[in-house]
C-alpha positions in Angstrom: -114.8 -15.4 21.8 -111.8 -17.0 23.3 -108.9 -17.5 21.7 -105.2 -18.2 22.2 -102.6 -17.6 20.0 -99.2 -19.5 20.4 -96.0 -18.5 18.6 -92.0 -18.6 19.1 -91.5 -22.3 18.6 -88.6 -23.4 16.3 -85.5 -24.7 15.9 -83.1 -24.4 18.7 -80.1 -26.5 19.6 -79.3 -28.3 22.9 -78.8 -25.7 25.9 -80.0 -23.1 23.8 -83.1 -21.1 25.1 -86.8 -20.3 23.4 -89.3 -18.4 24.4 -93.0 -19.3 24.0 -95.8 -16.6 23.5 -99.5 -17.3 24.3 -101.5 -14.3 23.1 -104.9 -14.3 25.0 -108.4 -12.4 24.1 -112.2 -12.4 24.4 -111.7 -13.3 27.9 -111.4 -11.8 31.5 -107.9 -11.4 31.4 -106.8 -11.1 35.3 -109.0 -13.9 36.6 -108.7 -17.6 34.8 -105.8 -20.1 35.2 -103.6 -20.4 31.6 -101.7 -23.3 31.5 -98.9 -24.6 29.0 -98.8 -28.1 27.7 -97.1 -30.0 25.7 -97.5 -33.2 23.4 -95.1 -35.4 21.8 -96.2 -37.7 19.5 -97.1 -41.1 21.0 -97.1 -40.1 24.4 -99.4 -38.5 26.8 -100.0 -35.0 26.8 -97.9 -33.1 29.5 -99.1 -30.1 31.6 -95.6 -27.8 32.2 -97.0 -24.8 34.2 -99.7 -23.1 34.8 -100.4 -19.0 36.0 -103.1 -17.9 38.6 -103.9 -14.6 37.1 -105.9 -13.8 40.2 -103.4 -13.8 42.7 -100.3 -14.1 40.8 -99.1 -17.4 41.4 -97.4 -20.0 39.2 -96.9 -23.8 39.0 -94.1 -25.5 37.7 -94.3 -29.5 36.9 -91.6 -31.2 38.6 -90.0 -32.4 35.6 -89.1 -29.1 34.2 -89.1 -26.9 37.1 -85.6 -26.4 36.9 -85.3 -25.4 33.4 -88.8 -23.2 32.6 -90.1 -20.3 33.5 -93.8 -18.7 33.1 -94.6 -15.4 33.4 -97.0 -12.7 31.8 -97.1 -8.9 30.1 -100.4 -7.3 30.9 -99.8 -4.9 28.5 -99.9 -7.4 25.7 -102.2 -9.9 27.3 -99.5 -12.4 26.7 -98.2 -15.6 28.8 -94.9 -16.8 28.1 -93.2 -19.7 28.8 -89.2 -19.7 29.2 -87.4 -22.8 28.0 -83.9 -23.1 29.2 -81.2 -25.6 28.8 -83.4 -27.7 26.7 -82.9 -31.2 25.9 -84.1 -33.3 23.1 -86.8 -34.2 24.9 -88.2 -31.0 24.9 -88.9 -31.5 21.1 -92.6 -31.2 21.0 -96.0 -29.2 19.8 -96.8 -26.6 22.5 -100.3 -25.2 23.5 -101.5 -23.0 26.0 -104.9 -22.9 27.6 -107.7 -21.6 30.1 -111.5 -22.1 31.0 -113.3 -21.0 33.5 -110.7 -22.0 36.3 -109.2 -19.2 38.5 -106.9 -21.8 40.4 -103.9 -24.3 39.0 -104.2 -27.7 39.8 -101.7 -30.4 40.0 -102.0 -33.6 39.2 -98.8 -36.0 39.8 -96.7 -33.5 39.9 -98.0 -31.6 36.4 -100.3 -28.9 35.8 -104.0 -30.5 35.4 -105.7 -30.1 32.1 -109.1 -30.0 34.5 -111.2 -27.4 33.3 -109.2 -26.2 30.1 -111.8 -25.4 27.6 -109.9 -23.6 25.3 -106.8 -24.3 23.6 -104.6 -22.8 20.9 -103.5 -24.4 17.6 -99.9 -25.4 19.4 -96.0 -24.1 18.0 -93.4 -27.1 17.4 -90.6 -26.6 19.1 -87.6 -29.2 17.8 -84.3 -29.1 19.8 -81.6 -30.3 17.4 -77.7 -29.7 16.8 
């Protein structure tokens, strides 16, 4: 059974940093792509970053590519999303997802949700002074 568990959210001041974790289990760790998304209430879900596990390639959305990073820890089966220089507009619920998709797909400068069949419950980030 595929499981994705996000953690690391919380309150952070503008300009600060935060590292989100996505612990994965129940599937072939080093084959499928894993993607981070966020959703702000009342707005569309946004695909932020994708890790192509087989090939060790990454994609970061245009809107956050100068501030966010994605990386992996194979010893923990965990994908991280590093948020740097956070802004108030980064306040959102953050989710990781995967599916039987081995490639990172891009849609209009964002990471696509195509093929993402399994989702975590999310972790909330609140940027506030």
